[in-house]
C-alpha positions in Angstrom: 120.5 122.8 118.2 118.8 122.1 114.8 116.3 124.8 113.8 112.7 123.7 113.8 109.2 125.0 113.9 107.8 124.6 117.5 104.2 124.4 118.5 102.9 124.6 122.1 99.4 123.4 123.0 97.7 124.2 126.3 95.0 121.5 126.3 91.5 122.2 127.6 88.3 120.1 127.8 86.5 122.1 125.0 89.1 124.5 123.6 92.9 124.4 123.2 95.3 127.4 123.1 98.1 127.1 120.5 101.3 129.1 120.1 103.7 128.7 117.1 107.3 129.9 117.2 110.8 129.2 116.0 113.5 127.4 117.9 115.4 130.7 118.2 112.6 132.0 120.4 110.6 134.1 117.9 106.8 133.9 118.4 105.0 133.6 115.0 101.3 133.1 115.9 98.8 132.4 118.7 95.2 131.2 118.3 92.5 129.1 119.9 90.9 126.0 118.4 87.8 124.0 119.4 87.9 120.4 120.4 86.0 119.3 117.3 86.7 118.4 113.7 86.8 122.0 112.6 89.2 123.0 115.3 91.6 120.1 114.6 91.5 120.8 110.8 92.3 124.5 111.6 95.2 123.5 113.7 96.9 121.5 111.0 96.1 124.0 108.3 97.8 126.8 110.2 100.8 124.7 111.2 101.3 123.4 107.6 101.2 127.0 106.4 104.1 127.9 108.6 105.8 124.6 107.7 105.7 125.5 104.0 106.8 129.1 104.7 109.8 128.3 106.8 110.7 124.8 105.4 111.5 123.5 108.9 110.6 120.2 110.6 107.8 120.5 113.2 107.9 119.6 116.9 104.8 119.8 119.1 104.8 120.2 122.9 101.4 119.3 124.4 100.2 119.7 127.9 97.9 116.8 128.9 99.2 114.0 126.5 96.3 111.5 126.2 93.3 112.6 128.2 91.6 115.7 126.6 94.5 115.9 124.1 93.1 112.9 122.2 92.7 112.7 119.2 94.9 115.7 118.5 98.0 113.9 119.8 97.3 110.9 117.7 96.9 113.0 114.5 100.2 114.9 115.3 102.1 111.6 115.3 100.3 110.5 112.1 101.4 113.8 110.4 105.0 112.8 111.1 105.6 115.6 113.6 107.7 115.1 116.8 105.5 115.1 119.8 106.6 116.0 123.4 104.6 115.5 126.5 104.8 118.4 129.0 105.1 117.3 132.6 102.7 119.6 134.4 104.5 119.5 137.7 107.8 120.4 136.2 106.1 123.1 134.0 104.7 124.6 137.2 108.2 124.6 138.8 109.6 126.2 135.6 107.0 129.0 135.9 108.0 129.5 139.5 111.6 130.0 138.6 110.8 132.1 135.5 107.6 133.7 136.4 105.2 135.2 133.9 103.0 138.3 134.3 99.8 136.3 135.1 98.3 132.8 135.0 96.4 132.4 131.7 96.4 130.0 128.7 98.3 132.5 126.5 101.0 132.9 129.2 101.2 129.1 129.6 101.7 128.4 125.9 104.4 131.1 125.7 106.1 129.6 128.7 106.0 126.2 127.0 107.7 127.7 123.9 110.3 129.3 126.2 110.9 126.0 127.9 111.1 124.3 124.5 113.9 126.7 123.5 115.8 126.0 126.7 115.5 122.2 126.7 119.0 121.7 125.2 120.5 124.1 127.8 118.5 123.8 131.0 118.1 120.5 132.8 114.7 121.5 134.3 113.4 122.3 130.8 114.8 119.1 129.4 113.2 117.0 132.1 109.8 118.7 131.7 109.6 117.7 128.0 109.5 114.0 127.2 109.3 113.0 123.6 106.5 110.5 122.8 108.1 107.6 121.1 106.2 105.5 118.5 104.3 102.7 120.2 103.2 99.5 118.4 99.5 99.7 117.7 98.8 96.4 119.5 100.2 97.9 122.7 98.0 101.0 122.2 94.9 98.7 122.0 96.1 96.7 125.0 96.3 99.9 127.0 92.7 100.8 126.2 91.3 97.3 126.8 93.2 96.7 130.1 92.2 100.1 131.4 88.6 99.4 130.6 88.8 96.0 132.3 90.3 97.7 135.4 87.4 100.2 135.5 84.9 97.3 135.4 86.8 95.3 138.1 86.8 98.4 140.4 83.1 98.9 139.7 82.4 95.2 140.6 84.3 95.6 143.9 82.2 98.7 144.8 78.9 97.1 143.9 79.9 93.9 145.8 80.7 95.9 148.9 77.4 97.8 148.7 75.5 94.5 148.1 77.0 92.8 151.1 76.2 95.7 153.4 72.6 95.8 152.2 72.2 92.0 152.6 73.5 92.1 156.2 71.0 94.9 157.0 68.0 93.4 155.2 68.4 89.6 155.3 70.4 88.6 158.3 72.0 85.2 157.8 71.6 85.1 154.0 75.2 86.2 153.3 76.5 83.5 155.8 75.7 80.7 153.3 78.4 82.0 151.0 80.6 84.5 152.9 81.3 86.4 149.7 78.6 87.9 147.6 80.6 87.8 144.4 79.9 84.1 143.6 78.2 83.1 140.4 75.8 80.6 142.1 74.8 83.1 144.8 74.2 85.9 142.4 72.0 83.6 140.3 70.1 82.7 143.4 69.5 86.3 144.3 68.2 87.2 140.9 66.0 84.2 140.4 63.1 86.1 141.9 62.2 89.8 141.5 60.9 90.0 145.1 63.7 89.2 147.6 61.2 87.7 150.1 60.2 85.1 147.6 63.7 83.5 147.9 62.6 81.6 151.0 60.0 79.7 149.1 62.1 78.6 146.1 61.8 74.8 145.6 64.8 72.5 145.6 64.1 71.5 142.0 64.2 75.2 141.0 67.5 75.7 143.0 69.2 72.8 141.2 68.2 74.4 137.9 70.2 77.5 138.6 73.7 77.7 137.1 76.4 76.8 139.6 74.0 75.5 142.3 74.5 71.8 143.1 73.2 69.7 145.9 75.7 71.1 148.4 74.7 74.7 147.8 71.1 73.8 147.5 71.3 72.2 151.0 72.8 75.4 152.5 70.0 77.5 150.9 67.3 75.1 152.2 68.7 75.5 155.7 68.6 79.3 155.4 65.0 79.2 154.1 63.8 77.4 157.3 64.9 80.4 159.4 64.8 83.2 156.9 64.0 86.7 158.2 63.7 90.1 156.5 63.7 93.6 158.0 60.9 96.1 157.1 63.4 97.9 154.8 63.2 95.0 152.4 60.3 96.7 150.7 62.5 99.4 149.2 66.0 98.0 149.6 65.2 94.6 148.3 64.8 95.8 144.7 68.1 97.6 145.0 69.8 94.3 146.1 68.4 92.4 143.1 69.4 95.2 140.8 73.0 95.2 142.2 73.2 91.4 141.9 72.1 91.7 138.2 74.7 94.4 137.6 77.4 92.1 139.1 76.4 89.3 136.8 76.5 91.7 133.9 80.0 92.9 135.0 81.3 89.4 135.3 80.3 88.7 131.7 81.8 91.9 130.4 85.1 91.4 132.2 85.3 87.8 131.0 84.7 89.0 127.4 87.4 91.7 127.8 89.8 89.1 129.1 89.2 86.9 126.2 89.8 89.8 123.8 92.9 90.9 125.7 94.3 87.3 125.7 93.9 87.1 121.9 95.4 90.5 121.3 98.3 90.0 123.7 99.4 87.0 121.6 100.4 89.5 118.9 102.3 91.8 121.2 106.0 90.9 121.4 106.4 92.8 124.7 103.3 91.2 126.3 104.5 87.7 125.3 108.0 88.2 126.7 106.7 89.6 130.0 104.3 86.7 130.2 107.2 84.3 130.4 108.1 85.7 133.8 106.7 83.3 136.4 103.5 84.4 138.1 102.9 87.4 135.8 100.0 86.0 133.8 98.5 87.2 130.6 96.4 90.0 132.0 99.2 91.6 134.0 101.6 91.2 131.2 99.1 92.8 128.7 98.5 95.6 131.2 102.2 96.3 131.6 102.8 96.1 127.8 100.0 98.6 127.3 101.3 101.1 129.9 105.0 100.8 129.0 104.2 101.0 125.3 107.8 101.2 124.0 111.2 101.0 125.7 112.3 103.9 123.5 110.5 106.2 126.0 113.1 105.4 128.7 116.8 106.2 129.1 117.5 102.9 130.9 116.1 100.3 133.3 116.3 102.8 136.2 114.0 105.2 134.3 111.5 102.4 133.7 111.6 101.4 137.4 110.9 105.0 138.4 108.0 105.2 135.9 106.5 102.1 137.5 107.0 103.4 141.0 109.5 100.6 141.9 112.6 102.9 142.5 112.8 105.3 145.4 114.0 108.9 145.1 117.0 110.2 147.1 115.7 112.2 150.1 118.9 112.9 151.9 119.8 116.2 153.7 122.9 117.1 155.6 124.0 114.1 157.7 120.7 112.5 157.3 120.4 110.0 154.5 117.1 108.5 153.3 114.7 108.1 150.4 111.1 108.6 149.5 108.6 106.9 147.1 108.2 108.8 143.8 104.9 110.6 143.3 104.8 111.1 139.6 104.4 107.5 138.5 102.1 105.4 136.3 99.7 104.1 139.0 98.2 101.5 136.7 101.6 100.0 135.8 102.5 100.2 139.5 99.4 98.3 140.5 99.9 95.6 137.8 103.6 95.2 138.8 102.8 94.8 142.5 100.2 92.1 141.7 102.5 90.3 139.4 105.4 90.5 141.9 103.3 89.0 144.7 102.4 86.1 142.4 106.0 85.7 141.4 107.1 85.5 145.1 104.5 82.8 145.6 105.7 80.9 142.6 109.5 81.2 142.6 111.5 80.0 145.6 114.4 82.4 145.1 111.9 85.3 144.9 110.2 84.1 148.1 113.6 83.9 149.8 114.5 87.5 148.7 111.1 88.7 150.0 111.6 86.9 153.3 115.0 88.4 153.6 113.7 92.0 153.2 110.9 91.2 155.7 113.5 90.0 158.2 115.3 93.4 157.8 112.3 95.2 159.0 110.6 96.1 155.7 106.9 96.1 155.4 105.0 93.8 153.0 104.8 96.5 150.3 108.4 97.6 150.8 109.6 94.1 150.4 107.5 93.6 147.3 108.8 96.8 145.8 112.4 95.7 146.4 111.6 92.4 144.7 109.9 94.2 141.9 112.9 96.4 141.4 115.0 93.3 140.6 112.2 92.0 138.3 112.2 95.3 136.4 115.9 94.9 135.8 115.3 91.4 134.5 112.3 92.5 132.4 114.4 95.4 130.8 117.2 92.9 129.9 114.7 90.5 128.4 113.0 93.1 126.3 116.2 94.8 125.2 117.8 91.5 124.1 114.7 90.0 122.7 114.8 86.9 125.0 112.2 85.1 127.0 112.7 84.3 130.7 114.5 81.1 131.3 115.3 79.2 134.4 118.9 78.0 134.4 119.5 74.8 136.3 122.8 74.6 138.2 125.3 72.3 136.6 126.8 69.4 138.5 130.6 69.1 138.7 132.2 65.8 137.8 
């Protein structure tokens, strides 16, 4: 074990608890810092003072990597310090096995230093500390952009569901002309008048002037106008419907702009470009996976990556009973993107569809069959990224 200066940070939303010690286990200093410029500057000033005094390299263990830890974690890496992410679940397990006198931030940071000292000797301590590998800046940006896009997509789904419910209650039959509220032409129609009841008097020439409305949709609207009815609640719910329709139009524009930005940025990410060569993955899913994976240096092997993405089950055998269970500590965003991409891959590639059908015939559910296929695709993805190769379809050779 090489000697080093070790720093443990218990992250809070407004203040962070810091403990500084040596790898031999000696505690040097404890202090609190605020989550502001002054607090961050104090953190590095104190750590640098110990660094000069002892002449040792610095390693920082931080609970809550990303989240409230930003931008402290970013500045730690920029300082050239080694950064370790503390797994909160495994830290809690460690504190159960080696209990402290009480639950407090000072106790937590001391336990983190203790775990830091045991990481080369105790498997539990080693598993609880994961070193944060350097990640290409383009993948860091893709992570932020794709997460933002996902938030807006989820918001659009919520607003759409609320809008459809209100339309069914206030304007019976209006939703029937489209079946799905999240249509550009339908949203433009809903927002062309501030008063919802005025929609039944919109002229055909005005309808045809709306973006996305042609003669076919205009004809459907004209049929609805002849029998349009509104409940009494339209007086106060009508403005809400128009407001939600405007919000959905706004979200559509924002999501489209983000996807354009993601597409341009992904072209500069080697990982995103290679993943995109897998059939059915698409640029958005590939960018999302590249952002969430970041760097292969974070993983010991392809099985570790599969576990991180929720595509590898955990052994759950006991006695004569053998079985497995899905992992709980996974990257849910990477998991969702991988499931979507895998479904598209199964619909695109005949061999993938045959593998999926085989798993279904064995009694697997839809999601179980998709995860089994995704496990194979993760193995392929790992090989592609490690070898620096794009996905290629090899045609069988003919003999003779």
